[in-house]
N, C-alpha and C positions, 0 to 999 in steps of 0.2 A: 308396791308398799304395803310391807306386814305391819300392822299398827298393835300387834302382841308385844307385850314383853316375852324374852325368853324367860328360863324357870331364873334364870342366873338374875339377869335383869328386874325379874316380881322378886326377887330375895330382897335386892339393894333398894327398890321403890318403897319397901315395908319396912326396911331401915332405917332409910328418908324421915319416914312417915312417924315411926315411932319416937325417932329421935325429936321432932316437932311435936309432937304430943307432950313427951317429957320436959323439953325446954324452950318452948316458944313464948317469947316475948309477950307481954301486954301490949303496949304501944309504944311501938319506935320509931320516927318519921323513917323515912328513907333519904339516899344521898341529897337529891334532888331539891328534898322539906328544906336538910343541914343546911343547903346554903343560902336558903330566906332570910333577910335579914330581922324578920318578926317571929322566925321558929324558935321555941322554946322547947327543945329535946330532952330527953329523959336521958340523960349521962351516965345516971346509975346504971338504967338497962341498956343501952347500949355496950355499957363497957360489960354486963354480963352477959350478953349475947354474944360480944367479939367472943370473950372467954370460954362459951361453951363452943363458938367455932373453930378459934384456934385449937382447942385440946383435940379435936379430928381433923386439922389440916383442911379446913374447910373455908376459910378465908379465902385461899387464893389453891384451890381445887385441884387446878390444873399445872400448879407449879412442882416439880420435883420433891419429893420428901426431904432431902439433903437441904431445900430452901424453905423449909416449912409449908410447904403443899400436902397434898396428898397422892398426886402422879394419878389422876381419875382421867380414866379414859372417856372416848368423845361422848358415848352412850352414856357412861356414869353420870356425866358432870349434866351432860340434858335432862336425864332426869330428875336429878337434885335441882335444877332451876325449875323445871315444871313444879316440882310439888313445894318448892320454896314460894312459887308465885301464886300457886292453889292456896297458900296458908297465908296469904299476904303476907309475909316477915321479910325484911330485908338481907341483901347481901351488904356486906362492908369492905371496905379499903380503898373505895372509888377507883380512880384513874391512878392511883398506885398500884393497885393490884391487878386494874384490865390493861394498863397500858407500858408504864415506866419500868416495871419489876420483869415482866414478860422479855422485853427489850435488853434491860440487863442481863438476865440470865445468859440472853443470846452474844449480846454483844461488848456487855459491860467487862472490864478486868476484874479480877478478886476483892482488888481495894475498894472499888465500887461496888459490889456485891455486898461486902461486909457491913461497909459504910450504911446502904439505903435498905435492903430486902428487908431484916431484921427490924427496924423501925417503921416499915409500913405495915408488916403483919401486927404489928406491936401500937397500931394508930398513934403515933409519935411525930407521924409526918403526914402532910396532908399535901397533894400535888395539883399541878395543874399544868395546861397543856399550851406552849408556844409558837400556835402553826397559823393560824389566818393572820392576813394584815389589810389593811383597807385596799392597796389594790392586788391582794394577791389571797382570793379567797378558793373559789373553784379553782382557779388555777396556782394552785398554792408553788409552784414552783417557781413564779415568778416573785417571791419575796425578796424585798430589797433592804430588812435589818441587816446590818454591815456589823461582822469581828474580825477585829485586826490585829493581828499578834504586835505584842509588847512585852518582849524577853519572858515572864513563865505565865503570863495574864495574857488572855484574849480582852480587848476595849471594844463594848458593844455598845450602838448608838439605832434607833429606831423605834418599831412602834407593831405592838401586834393587837387585836382586836376580837369582841367576840369570845373572851378568854373565860371560860366557865369557872366557877369558884375561886379565881385571883385574889378576892378580897380575903377570902380566907385561909388561901394555899399558902406553905411553908417555903415551898420549894415548886420550880417549873423545869418541865423538861420543853426543850425549842430548838427551833430551828433556826440558824441565821447564815448570812453569806460570808465565807470566806475567801471567796475567787472572784470577785466582778467582772472577769475576762472569759472565764471557763463558759462552755455552754449550760442554759438555766437549771437542769437538771444535776448537775456537776456545779462543783464551787460551792455545796453548803456544808455545813458542820454542826454536828447535833451535841448541844450542851446543856446540861444540867446547873439550875440557877439557883442561889440561895435569895429567896424573894425580898431579905430585908437588907440586899448590898444596897448602900449608897448608890443613889440615884436612878432607882425602881420606884417607879409612881404609877398607882392602878387608882383610875378613876372609876367610878360605877356608871354601868349603861343600864338605864329601867328600862322595861319591857312595857308594852302597850297594858300589860293585866297589872302592872304596877308593881311588875315582880324584880328583883336583883337577883338574879346569877351570872348575866355577862358583865364583863370588865373590859378598860382599854387598859393597855398597861406600855407605859414610855421607857425606854431605858436612854439616861444620859450618860457615857462615859462610864457605863458600867464594869468594873473588872471582874471577870471570870479565871480564876486558874485553869491553866492549860489541862492540868490532872482530871479534870472536870468535864475533858471531852468525849464522847461516850464512840467507841471505833475508830476509823480512821478520819483525818480532815480532808475534806473538802469531799469525803462518803457519807453525808449524812443524810441525803433525801433517802437513800439505800435502805438504812437503818431507819428513816423514821416511818419510814413504810411496811416497818418488820410488825407484824401480828402474830400472838400464839394465842389467840383468843378462840378458845376451842368452841366457844358458842356463839356462835352468829346467826343464830336462826331465830332471835327475838322472840322465843317461846313464852319469853315473863312480857312482852308485849303485847302479844297473842292473847293470853290469859287474862291481862291488865283491860284489853278492851272489851271484853265479854263480860270483865267484873262490873267496869262503867256500865255496860250496857243494864247490867241485871240492876244495879243503882239506880239508874233513871227511870226502870220502869217501873220499883217498887213505887214511886211518887206520883209517877202516872197513873196507876193501878188507884193508889189511894186516895188520891185528888179526883179521879175520874177526868183525867183529860185525855183518853183514848178514845179520839174521833176515828173513823174509816181512815181517813188519809195520815193519820199520826200510827196508829195500827201498821198500815200497808206500811210506813217507810220504817218502822225501827222492824220490824221482820225482815226488808231488805239490810237494815243493819245487822243484825242478828245472823243472815245466812252469810253477810261479809266478815265476820269476826271470825265465824268457824271458818270459811276459805282461807282467812290470815293463819290459822292455826296448822291447816294442811300445808302450805306453804312454807310454815315452820321445819315441821317434819321433812317436807323435802331436800329441805338443807342439811338436816342432820343428817337425812339417808346418804347424802352423799359423801358428808364428812365421816361416817361411819364404814364407808368403804373404801378409807383412804385418799380420796378425791377434795379438791378443792374448789368451792361455790363458789363462782363469778357472777356473771349473770343472775342466777339462781335469787344469792342474796341481796342483790340488786332488786330483785322484782320482789323482794320480802320486805325489804326496809321500803320500797316507796308505795307498797300496797295498806302496809302498817301507819305511816303517818299523814297519806293522803284518807288512811279511814279514820283516824282519829280527830279529821278536820269534818267529816259527815257525820260522824256523829255527835258532836258539838252542836253542829247545824240543827241536826235534828231533835236535837233536845230543846234549843232556841226556840224551834218553830213550835213545838210541843206546848213549851210556857207562855209562848204570846208576849202581850205587854211585859207581862210578871219576870222576862226573862230578861229586861234591864237594870234587874236591882241587883246591886251587888254590895257586897260587906254592912249588909244590915239584919237583925233580926228575923223581919218580916221576908227578907227575899229566903224565895225554894230552894230547898238545898244550903242555903248560907253563901249563896252567890257562888256555888260550885259551876255551874253552867256557861253562865258568862265569862267565869274566869278564864275558864277551859276554852271556850269559843277566844279568848283573844290571845289565849298561851299558845294556842296548836297551830296559828298561822305559821310558828318558827321552824315547825316539827317538819315542814318539806323543806328547808333550807339547811337546817342542822347535820350534820354529818353526812353531807352531799347532798345537792339540791335535787330537786325531781327530773330537772332538764338530765344535769350528768346521768342518774340514774337510768333513765330513758334513752339516752348516747350509749350507755353500757350497754344496755338489754338490745338495742338497735346491732351493735356493730357486734359485741362478742357474744350475745343469744345468737340473734337470727341472720348474724354474714352482711348485714348491709354496707355500704359503703359510706365511708365518712363526706356529712355534706361540707 
């Protein structure tokens, strides 16, 4: 693995840094912060940042230029994401850019592309993902939400759960079963749904850190026009697994882990909390953060060679999410009893540590549980038999 930029990559990295020096916003929340009920985002700053990114096609840098992207290659996008993470500035667009947009570019018809892609880039629509159900999480193909054809519409009944941002979303891309007699990976269709449709009910799920990002969504005789089906009817499973995300290396997460450690260490030094045990534990965390970055580099190297990272991406995801939990635990230990203070002026770091300690519980569940990731690593990476 060569850690050095080529001459062309070095020029590109300098271009990104110069752009950030000139256009970097003052204070803009990331997509996760924008989901929170108590968030008070600087919408003026966000609009200016979006405009600056759009002018270069950087809202959706991997999209083809004809759809408003920049047609960036794997390494170009990786370098841009790495520099954005180091500068602590957000990408914008959320699931519209990272998930449904690329899916429509490949599988959508021209009418669907015309209706949705531009609106995503302009920030006119926010999207959420309707995949998981109470009985279909890790085994997503077991989903039971039904869609029955009725003339020019499909009538949908069922429930989705753990739907991030559904309380703020304008639209949902979702999977529903259209042929209950087919094998479970077949008979599923991919729909685009207006969240304001009659019969859609969103209920909040408050997490243990008292945050509201997740929701459960209920569908009662919701009518969806057949023109909102993406791809072929009963072939939605294969569309749902489509990904054009050129950046699967988690470089943003890896950089963020190190930045979190730096933030905690400043407080520990300033308040003389660094006992021998704390120093040893945070040294381990620092080494692990560096390892997370190397795993990201490994994934992007595979992609740059034109191969698809499979178990390698699972290794990076598994390591990063479990590391976030270890960092939070180490910080709680360093603070001692003060680590129990939350939401108070006198709380260390305004209660960030216990908030993170509780919030990271979900890290090893969302996006594929640690058990699922270990199964992929064992079978596809190590060639072990299925148990």
